[in-house]
MARPASE-37165 format. One record per residue (C-alpha): z, y, x. Coordinates in Angstrom, 2 decimals. Layout:
% residues N
<r w="Z" v="Y" u="X"/>
...
% end
This chain:
% residues 259
<r w="91.45" v="71.75" u="82.82"/>
<r w="90.07" v="70.60" u="79.47"/>
<r w="93.20" v="71.37" u="77.46"/>
<r w="94.92" v="74.65" u="76.70"/>
<r w="98.22" v="75.33" u="78.46"/>
<r w="100.82" v="78.04" u="78.11"/>
<r w="99.82" v="81.00" u="80.29"/>
<r w="96.07" v="80.34" u="79.97"/>
<r w="93.64" v="83.01" u="78.89"/>
<r w="91.60" v="81.89" u="75.88"/>
<r w="88.66" v="83.33" u="74.00"/>
<r w="89.04" v="83.31" u="70.23"/>
<r w="85.56" v="83.38" u="68.68"/>
<r w="85.43" v="84.22" u="64.97"/>
<r w="81.89" v="85.61" u="64.76"/>
<r w="79.52" v="87.61" u="66.98"/>
<r w="81.42" v="90.83" u="66.22"/>
<r w="84.90" v="89.34" u="66.53"/>
<r w="85.47" v="87.82" u="69.96"/>
<r w="88.94" v="88.24" u="71.43"/>
<r w="90.46" v="87.47" u="74.82"/>
<r w="94.19" v="86.70" u="74.68"/>
<r w="96.85" v="85.03" u="76.81"/>
<r w="98.62" v="81.97" u="75.39"/>
<r w="102.36" v="82.56" u="75.20"/>
<r w="104.96" v="80.73" u="73.14"/>
<r w="106.13" v="82.79" u="70.17"/>
<r w="103.11" v="85.09" u="70.40"/>
<r w="100.72" v="85.67" u="67.50"/>
<r w="97.04" v="86.54" u="67.61"/>
<r w="96.19" v="89.01" u="64.85"/>
<r w="92.84" v="90.20" u="63.50"/>
<r w="91.34" v="91.52" u="60.27"/>
<r w="90.39" v="87.90" u="59.52"/>
<r w="93.88" v="86.53" u="59.83"/>
<r w="96.69" v="85.44" u="62.14"/>
<r w="97.00" v="82.51" u="64.54"/>
<r w="100.26" v="81.31" u="66.08"/>
<r w="99.37" v="80.66" u="69.71"/>
<r w="101.98" v="77.90" u="70.03"/>
<r w="99.77" v="75.78" u="67.79"/>
<r w="96.82" v="75.73" u="70.21"/>
<r w="98.76" v="74.54" u="73.27"/>
<r w="97.48" v="71.05" u="74.08"/>
<r w="94.23" v="71.45" u="72.15"/>
<r w="90.93" v="70.90" u="73.93"/>
<r w="88.84" v="73.96" u="74.69"/>
<r w="86.09" v="74.28" u="72.10"/>
<r w="88.38" v="73.21" u="69.26"/>
<r w="88.01" v="74.73" u="65.80"/>
<r w="91.16" v="76.34" u="64.37"/>
<r w="92.08" v="77.96" u="61.06"/>
<r w="93.52" v="81.46" u="60.78"/>
<r w="96.13" v="82.37" u="58.16"/>
<r w="93.43" v="83.47" u="55.70"/>
<r w="91.55" v="80.18" u="55.99"/>
<r w="88.90" v="81.73" u="58.24"/>
<r w="87.64" v="79.31" u="60.90"/>
<r w="87.52" v="80.22" u="64.58"/>
<r w="86.81" v="78.48" u="67.89"/>
<r w="89.14" v="78.54" u="70.89"/>
<r w="86.98" v="78.71" u="74.02"/>
<r w="87.58" v="78.77" u="77.75"/>
<r w="86.71" v="82.31" u="78.93"/>
<r w="83.76" v="82.78" u="81.22"/>
<r w="83.88" v="85.18" u="84.15"/>
<r w="81.82" v="87.61" u="82.04"/>
<r w="84.40" v="87.67" u="79.23"/>
<r w="87.03" v="89.34" u="81.38"/>
<r w="84.70" v="92.27" u="82.01"/>
<r w="84.60" v="93.12" u="78.32"/>
<r w="88.38" v="93.49" u="78.22"/>
<r w="88.87" v="95.53" u="81.40"/>
<r w="90.54" v="98.91" u="81.01"/>
<r w="87.90" v="101.47" u="81.96"/>
<r w="88.40" v="104.89" u="83.50"/>
<r w="84.86" v="105.21" u="84.83"/>
<r w="81.29" v="104.31" u="83.97"/>
<r w="80.87" v="100.65" u="84.86"/>
<r w="78.06" v="98.64" u="86.43"/>
<r w="76.63" v="96.47" u="83.66"/>
<r w="76.19" v="92.70" u="84.04"/>
<r w="72.38" v="93.07" u="84.01"/>
<r w="72.67" v="95.19" u="87.16"/>
<r w="75.48" v="93.16" u="88.73"/>
<r w="73.41" v="89.98" u="88.65"/>
<r w="70.45" v="91.58" u="90.39"/>
<r w="72.70" v="93.29" u="92.94"/>
<r w="74.26" v="89.95" u="93.90"/>
<r w="70.83" v="88.27" u="94.04"/>
<r w="69.51" v="91.00" u="96.37"/>
<r w="72.56" v="90.86" u="98.63"/>
<r w="72.18" v="87.18" u="99.54"/>
<r w="75.95" v="86.70" u="99.71"/>
<r w="77.80" v="83.51" u="98.83"/>
<r w="81.02" v="81.65" u="99.45"/>
<r w="82.46" v="82.69" u="102.80"/>
<r w="80.68" v="86.05" u="103.01"/>
<r w="82.50" v="89.19" u="104.13"/>
<r w="81.49" v="92.32" u="102.21"/>
<r w="82.42" v="95.98" u="102.12"/>
<r w="82.53" v="98.00" u="98.90"/>
<r w="83.20" v="101.70" u="98.40"/>
<r w="83.72" v="103.38" u="95.04"/>
<r w="85.69" v="100.67" u="93.22"/>
<r w="86.20" v="102.55" u="89.96"/>
<r w="87.09" v="100.06" u="87.22"/>
<r w="86.54" v="97.08" u="89.52"/>
<r w="83.57" v="95.39" u="87.79"/>
<r w="81.61" v="95.00" u="91.02"/>
<r w="84.73" v="94.18" u="93.03"/>
<r w="85.59" v="91.31" u="90.70"/>
<r w="82.03" v="90.01" u="90.77"/>
<r w="81.95" v="90.08" u="94.57"/>
<r w="85.29" v="88.28" u="94.79"/>
<r w="84.04" v="85.60" u="92.38"/>
<r w="80.98" v="85.02" u="94.59"/>
<r w="82.61" v="85.00" u="98.05"/>
<r w="85.67" v="82.88" u="97.23"/>
<r w="87.38" v="80.78" u="98.46"/>
<r w="86.67" v="81.55" u="102.12"/>
<r w="85.15" v="85.02" u="101.96"/>
<r w="86.66" v="88.48" u="101.58"/>
<r w="85.91" v="91.74" u="99.81"/>
<r w="87.07" v="94.84" u="101.66"/>
<r w="87.13" v="97.52" u="98.97"/>
<r w="87.88" v="101.24" u="99.19"/>
<r w="88.73" v="103.64" u="96.37"/>
<r w="89.80" v="107.19" u="97.15"/>
<r w="91.36" v="108.07" u="93.76"/>
<r w="94.85" v="106.71" u="93.11"/>
<r w="94.40" v="106.33" u="89.32"/>
<r w="91.16" v="104.34" u="89.78"/>
<r w="92.80" v="102.26" u="92.50"/>
<r w="95.78" v="101.34" u="90.28"/>
<r w="93.53" v="100.46" u="87.33"/>
<r w="91.25" v="98.29" u="89.49"/>
<r w="94.34" v="96.53" u="90.85"/>
<r w="95.45" v="95.67" u="87.29"/>
<r w="92.01" v="94.39" u="86.38"/>
<r w="91.76" v="92.25" u="89.50"/>
<r w="95.15" v="90.69" u="88.76"/>
<r w="93.99" v="89.91" u="85.22"/>
<r w="90.90" v="88.13" u="86.57"/>
<r w="92.95" v="86.05" u="89.02"/>
<r w="90.76" v="87.09" u="91.95"/>
<r w="93.00" v="89.53" u="93.81"/>
<r w="93.64" v="87.01" u="96.62"/>
<r w="90.02" v="87.41" u="97.74"/>
<r w="90.13" v="91.23" u="97.87"/>
<r w="91.68" v="93.66" u="100.30"/>
<r w="91.90" v="96.74" u="98.09"/>
<r w="92.48" v="99.98" u="99.97"/>
<r w="93.23" v="103.42" u="98.61"/>
<r w="91.43" v="105.73" u="100.98"/>
<r w="88.13" v="106.80" u="102.52"/>
<r w="85.64" v="104.07" u="103.44"/>
<r w="85.02" v="105.86" u="106.73"/>
<r w="88.25" v="104.19" u="107.88"/>
<r w="86.39" v="100.87" u="107.79"/>
<r w="84.24" v="101.79" u="110.78"/>
<r w="87.08" v="101.24" u="113.24"/>
<r w="88.36" v="97.98" u="111.77"/>
<r w="85.46" v="96.00" u="110.30"/>
<r w="82.51" v="94.33" u="112.02"/>
<r w="79.94" v="91.64" u="111.18"/>
<r w="79.88" v="92.42" u="107.47"/>
<r w="77.32" v="90.47" u="105.41"/>
<r w="76.59" v="93.19" u="102.85"/>
<r w="77.69" v="96.73" u="102.00"/>
<r w="77.88" v="98.08" u="98.44"/>
<r w="78.20" v="101.78" u="97.61"/>
<r w="78.91" v="103.10" u="94.11"/>
<r w="79.42" v="106.70" u="95.21"/>
<r w="78.10" v="110.09" u="94.13"/>
<r w="76.98" v="110.87" u="97.70"/>
<r w="76.10" v="107.56" u="99.39"/>
<r w="73.84" v="109.28" u="101.93"/>
<r w="76.97" v="110.67" u="103.61"/>
<r w="78.20" v="107.12" u="104.35"/>
<r w="75.09" v="105.45" u="105.76"/>
<r w="76.56" v="105.49" u="109.27"/>
<r w="79.54" v="103.50" u="107.96"/>
<r w="77.18" v="100.86" u="106.57"/>
<r w="75.20" v="100.77" u="109.80"/>
<r w="78.27" v="100.38" u="112.00"/>
<r w="79.85" v="97.49" u="110.08"/>
<r w="76.77" v="95.46" u="109.03"/>
<r w="75.34" v="92.50" u="110.88"/>
<r w="71.73" v="93.16" u="111.95"/>
<r w="69.20" v="92.53" u="109.13"/>
<r w="71.93" v="92.50" u="106.46"/>
<r w="71.65" v="94.80" u="103.41"/>
<r w="73.24" v="97.94" u="102.10"/>
<r w="72.96" v="98.25" u="98.31"/>
<r w="73.60" v="101.52" u="96.50"/>
<r w="74.15" v="102.10" u="92.78"/>
<r w="73.58" v="105.64" u="91.47"/>
<r w="72.97" v="107.05" u="87.96"/>
<r w="70.34" v="109.77" u="88.54"/>
<r w="66.82" v="110.07" u="89.94"/>
<r w="67.89" v="112.93" u="92.20"/>
<r w="70.46" v="110.66" u="93.85"/>
<r w="67.84" v="107.92" u="94.29"/>
<r w="65.51" v="110.36" u="96.01"/>
<r w="68.17" v="111.71" u="98.36"/>
<r w="69.46" v="108.21" u="99.18"/>
<r w="66.01" v="106.79" u="99.97"/>
<r w="64.95" v="109.81" u="102.04"/>
<r w="68.24" v="109.64" u="103.96"/>
<r w="67.75" v="105.93" u="104.66"/>
<r w="64.26" v="106.63" u="106.04"/>
<r w="65.49" v="109.52" u="108.16"/>
<r w="68.41" v="107.51" u="109.55"/>
<r w="66.12" v="105.15" u="111.44"/>
<r w="68.47" v="102.19" u="111.26"/>
<r w="67.19" v="100.74" u="108.00"/>
<r w="63.97" v="99.20" u="106.72"/>
<r w="62.60" v="97.37" u="103.66"/>
<r w="63.81" v="100.18" u="101.41"/>
<r w="63.39" v="99.80" u="97.63"/>
<r w="64.60" v="101.46" u="94.42"/>
<r w="64.94" v="99.53" u="91.13"/>
<r w="65.89" v="99.97" u="87.49"/>
<r w="66.58" v="97.09" u="85.06"/>
<r w="66.28" v="97.04" u="81.26"/>
<r w="67.71" v="94.36" u="78.97"/>
<r w="66.63" v="93.57" u="75.40"/>
<r w="68.12" v="90.88" u="73.18"/>
<r w="66.29" v="89.16" u="70.31"/>
<r w="67.68" v="88.31" u="66.89"/>
<r w="66.40" v="84.89" u="65.90"/>
<r w="65.81" v="84.03" u="62.24"/>
<r w="63.33" v="81.58" u="60.82"/>
<r w="60.09" v="83.45" u="60.21"/>
<r w="61.64" v="86.77" u="61.21"/>
<r w="62.42" v="86.63" u="64.93"/>
<r w="62.18" v="90.08" u="66.50"/>
<r w="63.85" v="92.36" u="69.07"/>
<r w="67.17" v="93.84" u="68.07"/>
<r w="66.91" v="97.52" u="67.08"/>
<r w="68.92" v="98.52" u="70.15"/>
<r w="68.76" v="97.56" u="73.83"/>
<r w="70.59" v="98.24" u="77.08"/>
<r w="68.24" v="100.71" u="78.70"/>
<r w="69.03" v="102.99" u="81.62"/>
<r w="72.42" v="102.32" u="83.16"/>
<r w="71.70" v="103.21" u="86.77"/>
<r w="69.42" v="102.76" u="89.76"/>
<r w="69.76" v="100.22" u="92.56"/>
<r w="68.67" v="101.14" u="96.09"/>
<r w="68.27" v="98.37" u="98.68"/>
<r w="67.74" v="98.51" u="102.46"/>
<r w="68.24" v="96.24" u="105.50"/>
<r w="69.82" v="97.17" u="108.82"/>
<r w="67.57" v="97.04" u="111.90"/>
<r w="68.34" v="97.63" u="115.55"/>
<r w="67.38" v="101.08" u="116.78"/>
<r w="65.46" v="101.73" u="119.94"/>
% end
């Protein structure tokens, strides 16, 4: 839809430090240090319209991108950053219609990304053992509107071995992924990948050595991604003084038939 309706999520962009995600409801007010906006007044406007806050400050009302919801998720755990999410999805080869297994849901960043990619005909089978993480991820998935494409389970991913087959990719965000390699092997289609996200070098080493020892995986790699933004000014374009450096390591491997 090109126009804003009641119940829509909108992004109110004031400047690069003031970007707000809010739901349009009659009688509701958006408030910031730059002024107030009555949300009734934007119903029927086209996305991308310029509006004026109570102080006279100008703002734009934008249609949120998938990425914008991430920034507003309630977080209980360290999250997988978008720079890593994009590469993880690229490595996995999944698309609309894929069936995937995830363990270690946490905040639900990866779960939401997977659901966005596999919809409308695919499914994410996700497992989170902690009840508080499970409940938070459930709230975040509802906010994103992608819960219909996820089967979210509170429990151990080992339970998936007896009920899932022909999975197109497995994703582990666990402290001890090497203990679950047999789960990945049992549920994956031959040649399909398992992708592991871990924060420390010691975990990378143990994961890779365990994959080699298992015998059911090949094409094993470990990666780290860094992201640096530039500030662009005429005659003074340069890197920003900060960057997103180490956030975690990505381990990739493909299932092969033993014997």
